[in-house]
Each structure stands twice: as C-alpha cells, then as structure tokens.
C-alpha positions as CSV (number, residue, x, y, z in Angstrom):
1,M,0.0,0.0,0.0
2,D,1.2,3.5,-0.9
3,F,-1.7,5.8,-0.3
4,T,-1.7,9.5,0.3
5,C,-4.9,11.6,0.6
6,P,-4.6,15.0,-1.1
7,D,-4.8,17.9,1.3
8,K,-5.0,20.8,-1.2
9,Q,-7.5,19.3,-3.7
10,Q,-11.2,20.1,-3.6
11,I,-12.1,16.4,-3.2
12,D,-14.7,15.4,-0.6
13,I,-13.2,12.9,1.8
14,Y,-16.6,11.2,1.7
15,D,-16.2,10.5,-2.0
16,I,-12.7,9.1,-1.5
17,G,-14.2,6.9,1.3
18,I,-16.9,5.5,-1.1
19,V,-14.3,4.8,-3.8
20,L,-11.9,3.1,-1.4
21,N,-14.7,1.1,0.3
22,N,-16.1,-0.2,-3.0
23,A,-12.8,-0.9,-4.7
24,L,-11.3,-2.7,-1.7
25,A,-14.5,-4.7,-1.1
26,N,-14.4,-5.9,-4.7
27,A,-10.7,-6.7,-4.5
28,I,-11.1,-8.7,-1.3
29,E,-14.0,-10.6,-2.7
30,A,-12.1,-11.4,-5.9
31,T,-9.0,-12.6,-4.1
32,G,-11.1,-14.5,-1.6
33,R,-12.1,-16.9,-4.4
34,L,-8.5,-17.8,-5.0
35,E,-6.4,-20.6,-3.5
36,G,-2.8,-20.0,-2.4
37,K,-0.9,-16.7,-2.7
38,K,-3.0,-13.6,-3.4
39,S,-2.4,-9.9,-3.3
40,I,-4.1,-6.5,-3.3
41,F,-2.2,-3.3,-4.1
42,L,-3.4,0.1,-3.3
43,H,-1.7,3.2,-4.7
44,S,-2.6,6.8,-5.0
45,Y,-0.9,9.8,-6.5
46,I,-1.5,13.3,-7.8
47,K,-0.6,14.3,-11.4
48,G,-1.2,17.9,-12.1
49,N,-4.7,18.7,-10.7
50,L,-5.8,15.1,-10.9
51,F,-5.9,12.6,-8.0
52,F,-5.6,8.9,-8.9
53,I,-6.5,5.9,-6.9
54,E,-5.3,2.5,-8.2
55,V,-6.4,-0.8,-6.8
56,E,-4.9,-3.9,-8.3
57,N,-5.7,-7.5,-7.2
58,D,-5.2,-11.1,-8.3
59,F,-8.1,-12.5,-10.2
60,Y,-9.1,-15.7,-11.9
61,G,-11.7,-15.8,-14.6
62,E,-12.9,-13.9,-17.6
63,L,-13.5,-10.2,-17.4
64,I,-16.5,-9.2,-19.5
65,M,-17.2,-5.5,-20.0
66,D,-20.6,-3.8,-20.3
67,S,-20.6,-1.8,-23.5
68,K,-23.1,0.8,-22.0
69,T,-21.4,1.5,-18.7
70,G,-17.8,0.6,-19.6
71,L,-17.7,-1.4,-16.4
72,P,-17.1,-5.1,-15.8
73,V,-20.2,-7.2,-15.6
74,S,-20.8,-8.8,-12.3
75,S,-20.0,-12.5,-12.1
76,K,-22.6,-13.1,-9.4
77,E,-25.8,-15.0,-10.2
78,N,-28.2,-12.2,-9.2
79,Q,-26.7,-9.4,-11.3
80,Q,-29.6,-7.0,-10.7
81,H,-28.5,-6.4,-7.1
82,H,-24.7,-6.6,-7.7
83,G,-22.2,-4.5,-9.5
84,L,-23.3,-1.4,-7.7
85,G,-19.9,-0.8,-6.1
86,L,-18.3,0.0,-9.5
87,E,-21.3,2.2,-10.4
88,N,-20.7,4.1,-7.1
89,I,-17.0,4.5,-7.9
90,Q,-17.9,5.8,-11.4
91,R,-20.5,8.2,-10.0
92,C,-18.1,9.6,-7.4
93,A,-15.3,10.0,-10.0
94,K,-17.7,11.9,-12.2
95,N,-18.8,14.1,-9.3
96,I,-15.3,14.9,-8.4
97,W,-14.4,15.6,-12.0
98,E,-17.3,18.0,-12.4
99,I,-16.5,19.9,-9.2
100,S,-12.8,20.3,-10.2
101,I,-13.5,21.9,-13.6
C-alpha cells in the first residue's frame, strides 16, 4: 500500500471513502475466491490537478465489460443487485471531476 490523501485538492473525503470502500471490497471478494498466494495493491498519486487511486488485485476468470457503462459485468448469479460498487465509484469520480472543472 502506498496511499496519500490530497490535502489541497477540492475532493470530498466522503467520496474518497466511497471509492476506497467499494474498490477494496471488490478486490477482497475477488481474491477470496483464489487458492494460495493472493495480493491486493493500493496506490494513490497526484498528477497535475488530478488525483488517482489504483487498486490492483489477483483475479481468476474472464472479465466481461458492459458496452453501455464501460464497467465489468458482475460474475454473481443475481446481477440485478450486484455491480453497484463500481457504479458508485464511477458516480463519485464523475462528481469529483465536475467539481474540479
């Protein structure tokens, strides 16, 4: 983990919390399905006026992308009630972007 929260950006800490909660929950769930060694990496950085959060985790399976949302399709059986975490991340990122311009 290498995470630093920006102190001079106009980013609501609540939005950062939503992004981290959803991203890490997804990463923990994905790695929980694996046997043996597994890893999750969390990294943040600032480039210009932009704040980046990267979460990378081990994963086994096929990643299918939704052409409408641009997000991965949930692999859970009841997809109607799942996949909301990535939508929350996308919504927060859009809100942060709109505020910063």
